C-alpha positions in Angstrom: 29.2 -2.1 -3.2 27.2 0.6 -5.1 28.3 3.2 -2.3 25.1 5.3 -2.5 22.9 6.6 1.7 21.1 3.1 0.8 24.0 1.2 1.8 25.6 3.3 4.0 24.8 0.3 6.5 26.3 -1.9 4.9 23.3 -3.0 3.7 19.9 -2.5 2.9 17.1 -2.6 4.6 14.2 -2.9 3.3 10.2 -1.8 5.0 8.1 -4.4 3.8 4.0 -4.2 5.2 1.9 -7.1 4.7 -0.8 -5.8 5.4 -1.5 -4.3 1.6 -2.2 -8.3 0.0 -1.4 -6.5 -2.9 2.1 -6.0 -2.5 2.5 -8.4 0.0 2.3 -11.1 2.6 4.1 -12.9 5.9 5.8 -16.3 5.0 6.3 -17.4 8.5 9.2 -15.0 10.0 9.2 -13.2 6.8 7.5 -12.4 3.5 6.6 -12.8 0.3 5.2 -10.8 -2.9 6.0 -7.5 -5.2 7.3 -5.6 -2.8 9.4 -7.9 -1.3 11.2 -8.9 -5.1 11.6 -5.1 -6.0 14.0 -4.5 -2.4 16.1 -7.6 -3.6 16.2 -6.9 -7.0 17.2 -3.8 -6.0 19.6 -4.6 -3.1 21.4 -6.9 -6.5 22.3 -3.5 -8.0 23.3 -2.2 -5.0 25.1 -5.0 -4.4 24.4 -5.7 -0.6 22.7 -7.4 1.6 18.7 -7.6 2.1 17.2 -6.7 5.1 13.8 -7.0 5.5 11.8 -4.7 8.0 8.3 -6.8 8.1 5.4 -4.4 9.2 1.4 -5.1 9.6 0.3 -2.2 8.6 0.9 0.9 6.4 1.7 3.6 9.5 4.7 1.2 10.7 6.0 1.5 7.1 6.5 5.2 6.9 7.5 5.1 10.8 10.4 2.9 9.4 12.1 5.7 6.9 10.9 8.8 9.7 12.5 7.4 11.8 15.6 5.9 10.0 15.2 2.1 10.1 15.0 1.0 6.6 16.4 2.9 4.0 13.4 2.0 1.3 9.5 0.7 1.9 6.2 0.7 -0.4 3.5 3.5 0.1 0.7 4.4 -1.9 1.5 8.4 -2.6 0.2 10.7 -0.5 0.6 14.6 0.5 1.1 14.0 3.9 3.1 10.8 3.0 5.4 13.4 1.8 6.3 15.0 3.9 9.2 12.6 4.6 9.3 10.9 2.2 10.6 10.8 -1.5 7.9 9.0 -3.9 9.4 7.2 -7.5 6.5 7.9 -9.6 4.1 4.5 -9.3 4.5 1.0 -10.5 1.1 0.2 -9.5 -2.5 1.1 -8.9 -4.9 -0.2 -6.5 -8.5 0.1 -6.7 -10.5 1.2 -3.0 -13.3 -0.1 -2.8 -16.5 -0.4 -0.6 -17.4 -3.3 1.0 -21.6 -3.2 3.1 -23.8 -6.4 4.9 -26.3 -7.9 2.0 -28.6 -6.3 3.8 -27.6 -2.8 3.5 -29.8 -0.2 1.2 -26.7 0.6 0.0 -25.9 0.2 -3.5 -23.0 3.2 -4.3 -19.9 4.6 -3.3 -22.0 8.1 -3.6 -24.2 7.6 -1.1 -21.6 7.1 1.4 -21.5 9.9 2.4 -23.4 10.3 4.8 -24.7 11.7 8.2 -24.5 8.7 10.2 -22.7 6.0 8.1 -20.7 4.6 10.0 -17.0 4.0 7.4 -14.4 1.6 8.8 -10.8 1.7 7.5 -6.9 0.5 7.8 -5.7 3.0 10.5 -2.0 5.4 9.0 -3.7 4.1 5.7 -3.7 5.6 2.3 -7.7 5.9 2.3 -7.3 6.4 5.5 -5.8 9.6 4.8 -7.8 10.5 1.6 -11.0 9.6 4.0 -10.3 11.7 6.0 -9.8 14.8 3.8 -12.5 14.4 1.5 -15.9 12.7 3.0 -17.7 15.3 4.9 -20.5 13.3 6.4 -20.3 9.8 6.9 -18.0 9.3 10.8 -14.3 7.3 9.5 -13.7 4.8 12.5 -10.4 3.1 12.6 -9.2 -0.5 12.8 -6.1 -1.6 13.9 -5.0 -2.6 10.9 -6.3 -2.6 7.2 -6.1 -6.7 7.2 -8.6 -6.4 10.6 -10.7 -3.9 8.9 -13.7 -6.5 7.4 -13.6 -8.2 11.4 -13.7 -4.6 13.0 -16.9 -3.4 11.4 -18.9 -7.1 11.6 -17.9 -6.3 15.3 -18.6 -3.3 16.2 -21.8 -3.0 13.5 -20.2 0.2 11.1 -22.0 0.4 8.4 -19.2 0.4 5.3 -16.0 -1.0 5.6 -13.2 1.2 3.1 -10.5 -0.4 1.8 -7.7 -2.4 -0.4 -10.2 -3.8 -3.3 -8.0 -7.5 -3.5 -9.0 -7.2 1.1 -11.3 -6.4 0.6 -12.7 -9.6 -1.5 -11.0 -12.0 0.6 -12.6 -11.2 3.1 -15.9 -11.1 1.9 -15.7 -14.7 1.5 -14.5 -15.8 4.0 -17.3 -13.9 6.2 -20.0 -14.8 3.5 -23.4 -12.3 3.0 -21.7 -9.5 2.3 -20.7 -7.5 -1.1 -18.8 -5.0 -2.7 -20.6 -1.4 -3.5 -19.7 -1.3 -7.6 -16.3 0.2 -9.6 -14.1 2.0 -6.7 -13.8 5.8 -4.3 -10.1 6.3 -5.3 -6.9 4.8 -7.3 -4.3 4.2 -4.6 -0.8 5.1 -6.9 1.9 2.2 -5.0 4.8 4.0 -5.5 8.7 3.0 -3.6 9.8 5.9 -1.7 13.1 7.0 0.8 14.0 9.3 3.1 14.0 12.8 1.9 16.9 13.3 3.7 18.7 10.7 1.4 18.6 13.5 -1.0 17.9 14.3 -5.0 20.1 12.3 -6.6 18.4 9.3 -5.0 15.5 9.6 -5.8 16.5 10.3 -8.2 18.3 6.0 -8.4 15.4 4.7 -7.3 12.6 5.8 -9.9 14.5 4.9 -12.8 14.8 1.9 -11.1 11.2 1.6 -10.6 10.7 2.7 -14.1 13.0 0.2 -15.4 11.0 -2.7 -13.1 8.1 -1.7 -15.2 9.4 -1.2 -19.0 11.6 -4.3 -18.4 7.9 -6.6 -17.2 9.1 -6.8 -14.2 7.2 -5.9 -12.1 4.3 -7.7 -14.0 6.2 -10.9 -13.8 6.9 -11.0 -10.0 2.7 -10.0 -9.7 1.8 -12.8 -12.1 4.1 -14.8 -9.5 2.3 -13.7 -6.3 -1.0 -15.4 -8.0 -2.5 -11.2 -8.0 -5.2 -10.4 -10.1 -6.6 -7.3 -11.1 -3.9 -4.4 -10.2 -2.9 -2.7 -13.6 0.7 -1.2 -14.3 1.4 2.2 -13.6 1.9 4.2 -16.9 5.2 4.9 -18.1 6.9 8.5 -16.8 10.0 10.6 -17.7 12.0 10.6 -15.1 14.3 14.1 -15.4 
């Protein structure tokens, strides 16, 4: 067993957010997806058993790290989260998109931030944090979780649902009568992360692992294995 802050409890505790369909989905009482595969491989490198801390929102995943309940997690890089979490370079880049009803007058992303427009987001999600900073006129309405955004949008008669493109596409086909606005309103850089309290060497170890997983094809193979489309592998980054 490699001695490191990651294995201080004798196991590697990985926070897995099943609220982002690109990264992980529920599988009975557990989860499966590219984030689970990465956590499994990292645990093998450490020589310790893996314990999944499965949550349904990004905010709960952040809390698991902040409260000492998990040693690693999988997050969209965001400066607010970076106050407590040391992020690796990103391993995939996904798109944040807007969904509207077919009858909506909105035709472009640039038209969304207007007075009177209500935009539903998943509470504590990367796009919640981003739009809270960036939107000047539209009103943000928070659904309990990312997978609940479209249902909340429909139930409350809001104007726009914001989220990860793949999740919105799933919900669009599930409900009908909906369409995505062209393009994206943000790029979401997904990374691994650990508590900043683990120190610089632990953060570097995790960053090197992510870069190796990208370069070796592991991430691309995991995405293909789990049937995830429309996701770009993040470019390589030098680790100092």
